[in-house]
N, C-alpha and C positions, 0 to 999 in steps of 0.2 A: 632281666625283669623289665617288662615294658610298662609304661605309664598309660593309664586310660584317660582319654580326653573327657573331662566332666561334661562338656557341652554336648557330647555324643550320647551320653547315658542318662542325663537328667531330663525328665519329661517337662515339656513346657506347659504352662497353665492352659494355653489355648488347646493343646492336644488332649489334656485330661478332662477339661470342663465340657460336659455334654451341652450341645446346642439347645437352648430353650426355645420352645415354640411360643407363638403369640397366644396370650391369654385373651381369647375373644370375648369372654364374659366380662372381664375387667374393662376391655376397650368399649364394649357396648354400654356398660354402666357409666363410664366417663362421658361418652357422647350424650347419653340420656340426661345426665346431670347438667351438662352444658345447655342442652335444649330447654330443660326445665328452668334453669337460671335465666335464660334469655326471655322465655315466656313470662316468668314472674316479673322481670324488669319491665317488659312491655305492658303487663297488666296492671302493675301497681305503682310504677315510678314514671316512666315516660316511654313514648314510642314515636317513630318517624311517621310522617303523613305526607301523602302526595296529593297535590291539587289537580283534580281531573277535569275541572270545568271552569267557566267564566263567572260563576255566580257571586264570587266575592271580589271581583274587580272593583276598584283599581288597587286595593291593598294587597290582594293575592292574585297571581296570574297562573293560568294553567301551565304546569311544568315546575312550579315551586315545590321544593321539599322543605318540610319544617318539622319542628319538635313540638309534640303535644304532651304536656305534663298530666299525669293521671290522678294526682292526689289533692289538688286544690279544693275540690268539691266532695272529697270522700270517694267511696267506691260503691258500685252497684252491679247489677246483673250484666251490664254492658262493659264493665271494666276488663274482664278476661279477653285476651286476644282471640279474634275470630268469632266472638259472640256466641259461644256454644250453649248459653243458658236461656231458658224461657223467661218471660217477664216476671220479675220478683219485686214486690213493693218494698220501698225503703232504701236507705243508703247507710253505709257504715262510716261514722265520723262525717256525716253529711253537712255540707254548707251550700247555700244557694249561690249561683253566680252573681256577679255584679252587672248592672247595665253597662253595655259597651263591650263586655268580654266577647272574644271570638272562641267558640266552643265546637267540639265535634258532637254529633247527635245521631242516634239510630232511629230511623222512622219506625212506626209501629208495624208496618207490613213488609219491611225489607231488612235483610241481614247485611247492611253496609253502613258506612259512616258518611254523613253529610257534614259540612262545615258552614256555620252561620254565626250571626252576631246576636247577642242577647239585647232585646229592646224592652220587653215587658216582664215584670215580676208578679208574684201572686197578689191578687187584689187589684191590679191595674186594669183600667178599661182602655182597650186599644181600638183605635180607628185609623183608617187611611182614607183621606179625601183628596182626590186630585193629585196623588203622589206624595202628599204631606202626612206625616205621622202625627196623630193627635193622641196624647197620653193623658188620661184622666181629665179630658176636656180641654187641655192646653196644647196648642200646636207646638211640636218640637221645632225650635228655631232652625231655619235653613238659610244659608248664604250662598248665592251663586258665585262660583270662582271662575277664573280664566280656564278655558278648555284645556284638558290634559291630553298630551300626545304620548301614546304608547307605541314603541316600535313594532311593526308587523313582522311576525316570524311564523314558524310552523305551529307553535303552540298558541299564538295570538294572531290568527289570520284576519281578524276584523271582518267576520262574516256579515254580508249585507242584510241578512234576515234579522240579525241581532242589532247591528249598528248601521242602519241605512244612511248612506251618504257620509259616513265618518272617515273613510279612507282618503288620505291626502298624501301628497308628495312634499317633503321638506326641501329646504334650500340645499341640503346636502345630497339631494337626489334619492334619498331613502324614503320608503313608504311608512306612514304612521297611521294609527287609529286615533283620530281627534274626537275626544269624548266630552260632552257637557257634564260637569261635576258640581256637586254642592257639598258644603260643609254642614253637618248636623251636630247639634250640641244637646245631649241628654240632660235631664234634671240634675244628675250627679256631677255634671261638668265634663263627662267623657265625650270626646269629639273624634270624628272620623269623616272620611270623604265617601260620598255615594255617587253613582252614575244614574242619571234619569234621562232616557232618550225621548221622552214625550209620553202622550197618553197610551195606556195599556190596561188590560183587564185587571192587573194586579194593583193598579192605582186606587182601587176602591175596595174597602174591606171593613166589616164590622158595623157597629161597635160590638166588641166581645170582651167579657171580663175574664181575666186570667185566673183559673181555679187555684186552690191551695196546692202548694208543692208542684206547680207548673211554671214554665217560662214561655215567653213568646219570642220567636226567632225570625230574623230577616236577613237576606243577603244584601250586601252593599250594592250590587248590580241590580237595582230595584225592579227593572222590567224583565229580568232574565234570571229569576231565582225561584226554585221550587222550595219555598219555605213555609212558615206557619200560615201564610195567606192562601196557599194552594192546597186543594184537596188531595187526599191520599191517592185517589184514582188517577190523578195527574202527576204522580210521583212527588207530591209535596208532603208537608208534615201534617196537614189536616188540622190546623189550629194550634193552640198552645200544647206543648209537649210536657209529659211528666219529667220531673227532675231526674228520675232514675234513668232516663234515656240519654242523659248527658255523660259522655265518656271522658272528657278532659278539656283542658284549656290550651289554646294555641299560644306558643311562647315566642318563637323566632324562626326566621327562615335560615336553613343551613346552606342550601344552594339552589340554583334554578337553571333549568335547561330550556332552550328555545325550540326544541323539537326538530331541528334541522340536521341532526347527526346522521351519518350513514354508517355502513359497515366498516369504514376506514377508521381505526382508533384515533388518528390525528384529528378527525372531525369532532370527536367527543369533547376535546378541549375548546374548540371554537364554538361548541354548542352551549357553553356556559354563559349565562347572562351576567354581565358585570353589574356591580353595585347593589345586589340583592342579598348576598350572603350576610348573615348577622343582623338583618333588619328585625327590630322588635315588632311583635304583633299585639302588644298591649296598647290600648287607645291612649292618646294624649289627653291631658286634662286642662280645662280652662275654667275660669270663674263664671258660673252660669249667670245669665242676665236676670236681674231681679224683677 
């Protein structure tokens, strides 16, 4: 009587179990839920933002990546990602920005975000005379500072049309954009640095009273900013903007690229600008002069 080898007669689980196919419907639902979760986070909590221009120099450089929080002022028709909604009046849990806040805003005639600084609030009378902001009849204090040098790179080329005569060579042999800067202090004590290259059409504006539920926005690069001083036809904001057009508040820089990267991945690391990651974008405070 021969013995039977159990291993030769007992079927293995792998042999018995039928191969299961991919549940494509379940996979599609999982991907859709992930996309919806990302969109919801971008729309209601925070989203990344890329600086595409020089209008907020020197605090923000072209190539900076930053975080914009979506909830400080409540939510409006511009809160959803990609701005799919037409203009809708009002905000949910709405709060007005503070003077000095850096905000993203959607112009009335464009489906994109600009980034500017809040200068005027509802009821304020705004004027600009010779480059100086006059708020409710009182000039906003300005203090000339030592010229600021910004390294020249692919994203900050110091174009002569914007910054005539500003390109200089440092003792280290590198090129810099040497810019005249001023410190401004708003009535609430918020302070920041602006660039003023000299006389320009944007140096004269108003007076204009900011309507209810509107804000007046300006770029820190005062001679090169399509903001509330510039008409819509020139890609500006066309005056004070409704608070519904404010999409969020800029919080901090995550990282910054100098624009000199090539196809070689090694160059991507060299393209990172040092000393910018983590920089807060909330304006500093000082005690306003009495």
